[in-house]
C-alpha positions in Angstrom: 0.0 0.0 0.0 1.2 3.4 -0.9 1.5 6.4 1.5 -1.8 7.9 0.1 -3.7 5.0 1.7 -2.4 6.0 5.1 -3.3 9.6 4.5 -6.8 8.9 3.2 -8.5 11.1 5.7 -6.4 14.2 5.1 -9.5 16.2 4.1 -11.5 15.0 7.1 -12.8 17.3 9.8 -14.7 15.1 12.2 -16.8 15.5 15.3 -16.5 12.6 17.7 -19.0 12.4 20.5 -17.8 10.3 23.4 -14.4 10.9 22.1 -12.5 11.2 25.4 -12.0 7.5 26.0 -12.6 4.0 24.6 -13.7 3.5 21.1 -14.3 7.2 20.4 -10.7 8.1 21.3 -9.4 5.1 19.4 -11.2 6.4 16.3 -9.9 9.9 16.8 -6.3 8.5 17.0 -6.9 6.4 13.8 -8.1 9.5 12.0 -5.1 11.4 13.1 -2.8 8.7 11.9 -4.6 8.8 8.6 -3.9 12.6 8.3 -7.2 14.1 9.4 -7.2 17.9 9.1 -9.2 18.5 12.3 -11.0 16.6 15.0 -13.5 17.8 17.6 -13.9 15.6 20.6 -16.8 15.9 23.0 -17.6 14.4 26.4 -18.7 15.4 29.8 -15.3 15.4 31.6 -13.2 18.5 31.1 -10.0 16.7 32.4 -10.5 13.6 30.2 -11.4 15.8 27.2 -8.3 18.0 27.5 -6.0 15.0 27.9 -7.6 13.2 25.0 -7.3 16.3 22.7 -3.7 16.8 23.7 -2.9 13.2 22.8 -4.5 13.6 19.4 -2.7 17.0 18.9 0.6 15.3 19.6 0.0 13.1 16.6 0.0 16.2 14.3 -3.7 16.7 13.9 -5.4 19.8 15.1 -7.8 18.7 17.8 -9.9 20.5 20.4 -12.3 19.4 23.0 -15.9 20.7 23.6 -17.5 19.9 26.9 -20.9 18.6 26.1 -23.6 16.4 27.5 -25.2 15.1 24.3 -28.4 14.2 26.1 -29.1 18.0 26.1 -30.2 19.3 22.7 -28.5 22.7 23.2 -25.2 20.9 23.7 -25.6 19.0 20.4 -26.3 22.3 18.6 -23.4 24.0 20.3 -21.0 21.1 19.4 -21.8 21.4 15.6 -21.6 25.2 15.8 -18.3 25.1 17.6 -16.8 22.8 15.0 -18.0 25.0 12.1 -16.7 28.1 13.9 -13.2 26.5 14.5 -12.8 24.8 11.1 -15.3 26.4 8.8 -16.6 23.0 7.7 -17.3 19.5 9.0 -17.5 16.4 6.8 -17.3 13.6 9.4 -19.3 12.6 12.4 -18.8 9.7 14.8 -21.6 9.2 17.3 -19.8 7.2 19.9 -21.3 8.7 23.1 -23.6 6.3 24.9 -25.3 5.7 28.2 -25.0 2.1 29.3 -26.4 1.8 32.7 -28.7 -1.1 33.2 -32.0 -1.8 35.0 -35.0 -4.0 34.9 -38.4 -3.3 33.6 -39.6 -3.1 37.2 -36.9 -0.8 38.6 -36.1 1.6 35.8 -37.5 5.1 36.6 -38.9 7.4 33.9 -36.0 9.7 34.5 -33.4 7.0 33.8 -35.3 5.9 30.7 -35.4 9.5 29.4 -31.7 9.9 30.0 -30.9 6.7 28.1 -33.1 7.6 25.2 -31.9 11.2 25.0 -28.3 10.0 25.0 -28.6 6.9 22.8 -31.3 7.9 20.3 -32.1 11.6 20.3 -28.4 12.8 20.5 -27.2 10.9 17.4 -30.3 12.2 15.5 -29.6 15.8 16.4 -25.9 15.5 15.7 -26.6 13.9 12.3 -29.2 16.6 11.5 -26.8 19.4 12.2 -23.9 17.9 10.2 -26.1 16.8 7.3 -27.7 20.2 7.2 -24.2 21.7 6.8 -23.3 19.1 4.1 -26.5 19.8 2.1 -26.0 23.6 2.4 -22.4 23.4 1.2 -22.9 20.6 -1.4 -20.0 18.6 0.0 -19.9 14.9 0.8 -19.4 13.5 4.2 -19.4 10.4 6.4 -21.4 9.4 9.5 -20.7 6.5 11.8 -23.2 5.6 14.5 -21.8 3.3 17.2 -24.5 1.1 18.7 -24.6 -1.4 21.4 -24.2 -5.0 20.5 -26.1 -6.0 23.6 -29.3 -6.5 21.6 -27.6 -8.7 19.1 -25.8 -10.9 21.7 -28.8 -11.9 23.8 -27.9 -10.2 27.1 -30.9 -10.4 29.3 -31.0 -9.3 33.0 -31.6 -12.5 35.0 -33.9 -10.8 37.4 -36.3 -9.5 34.7 -35.8 -11.0 31.3 -36.0 -7.5 29.8 -33.2 -5.1 29.1 -34.1 -1.4 28.6 -30.8 -0.3 27.2 -31.0 -2.5 24.2 -33.8 -0.8 22.3 -32.3 2.7 22.6 -29.0 1.7 21.0 -30.1 -0.8 18.4 
């Protein structure tokens, strides 16, 4: 493989929700290794976010962190706006943020259910809406990756209830 393959993302400016750790951070580092022009990481922890952005910056890709709780619509809107303000354009989105707390059908409160749904279903929708709106307005192509839970595909069922509420919001 030629060097161009390893720089295949040199035109990419991507937002990565949940990008301060785990799979989101691994994707950010992969994009940096492939020459991404810019990366915006988001998460709820300022310390983790600044550390993650510094680690990606050290790889030669401009990266910055935006503290955001994607379960809050205004934070989703702000995240897209901050990326556009910083880079002028966005052509990639990785929805990696996710709430994974578990409960049973009998002990899950409406508040917990709402938090899970808002993080795992509404947030990716709002993020995609914001990025796609920009792509359509500018006529440029882009890529979106939605990370979902495999729990619903692997048959995890809480022993005490037989029903998992996390599964439906991420599948």
